[in-house]
C-alpha positions in Angstrom: 84.2 151.2 50.8 83.4 148.4 53.3 85.7 145.5 54.2 84.6 142.1 55.2 86.3 140.7 58.3 86.4 137.1 59.2 87.6 136.2 62.7 88.7 132.8 63.9 90.0 131.9 67.4 92.4 129.2 68.1 92.3 127.2 71.4 94.2 128.4 74.5 97.6 126.9 74.9 99.6 126.4 78.1 100.9 130.0 78.0 97.4 131.4 78.8 96.9 133.1 75.4 94.4 132.8 72.6 95.1 133.7 69.0 92.6 135.6 66.9 93.2 135.5 63.1 91.5 138.3 61.2 91.2 138.1 57.5 90.0 141.0 55.4 89.1 141.1 51.8 91.5 143.9 51.1 94.5 142.7 53.2 96.5 139.7 54.1 95.8 137.7 57.3 96.8 139.4 60.5 97.1 137.6 63.9 96.3 139.2 67.2 97.1 137.2 70.3 95.1 137.4 73.5 96.9 137.3 76.8 95.6 136.6 80.3 95.5 139.2 83.0 97.1 138.1 86.3 94.8 135.9 88.3 92.8 137.7 91.1 93.2 141.2 89.6 90.6 143.6 88.2 92.8 145.7 86.0 92.4 149.4 85.3 92.4 150.4 81.7 93.8 153.9 81.2 93.7 156.4 78.3 97.5 156.5 78.2 100.6 154.8 79.4 100.7 155.8 83.0 98.6 156.1 86.2 98.2 159.9 85.6 95.9 159.0 82.7 92.1 158.6 83.3 90.7 155.2 84.0 88.4 154.4 81.0 87.1 151.0 82.3 88.1 148.1 84.6 88.7 144.6 83.3 87.1 141.7 85.2 89.1 139.0 86.9 90.2 136.3 84.4 90.0 138.7 81.4 91.9 137.9 78.2 93.1 140.9 76.2 94.5 141.5 72.8 97.7 143.5 72.5 97.8 145.5 69.3 100.9 147.4 70.0 103.1 148.4 73.0 104.8 151.6 74.1 107.0 152.8 77.0 105.5 154.8 79.8 105.4 154.9 83.6 107.2 152.0 85.3 104.7 149.9 87.3 105.4 147.0 89.8 102.9 144.1 89.4 102.7 140.3 89.7 104.9 139.8 86.7 107.7 142.2 87.8 108.3 145.9 87.2 107.8 147.1 83.7 107.6 150.4 81.8 105.8 148.7 78.9 102.1 149.5 78.4 99.9 147.4 76.2 97.4 149.0 73.8 94.3 146.8 74.0 91.9 149.1 72.1 91.8 152.5 70.6 93.1 154.8 73.3 93.1 152.1 76.0 96.3 150.9 77.8 97.2 148.5 80.6 100.5 147.9 82.4 102.3 144.9 81.0 103.3 144.1 84.6 99.8 142.6 85.0 99.6 140.7 81.8 101.0 137.1 81.2 102.9 137.6 78.0 105.7 135.1 78.8 108.3 137.9 78.2 109.9 140.8 80.0 110.2 142.6 76.7 108.0 143.6 73.8 105.7 141.0 72.3 103.9 143.3 69.8 105.0 146.1 67.6 105.7 149.6 69.1 102.8 151.9 68.9 103.2 154.7 66.4 
């Protein structure tokens, strides 16, 4: 069975995030917000929530990322403080929340299952 997806982005606001609304034929509307990576940083994307996990890719400076869910992991010091929160940005891909402008020191997305 295939599902049709319709995506629509809303403009950036002062917080540095973009919102993507995904509508599927089989489900209700789901919103995924995009957040800015700290200016001047190329951010390592890892296969799990810590620096002991493999780097799977590197995000370019100025990248905006979705956060699908978040989980605790290794505490990392970055431009937005020290945090043990790791953001899931794709299947099996995590970045430290200490490098992402979320506007919060806590969770901004559901906990990963």
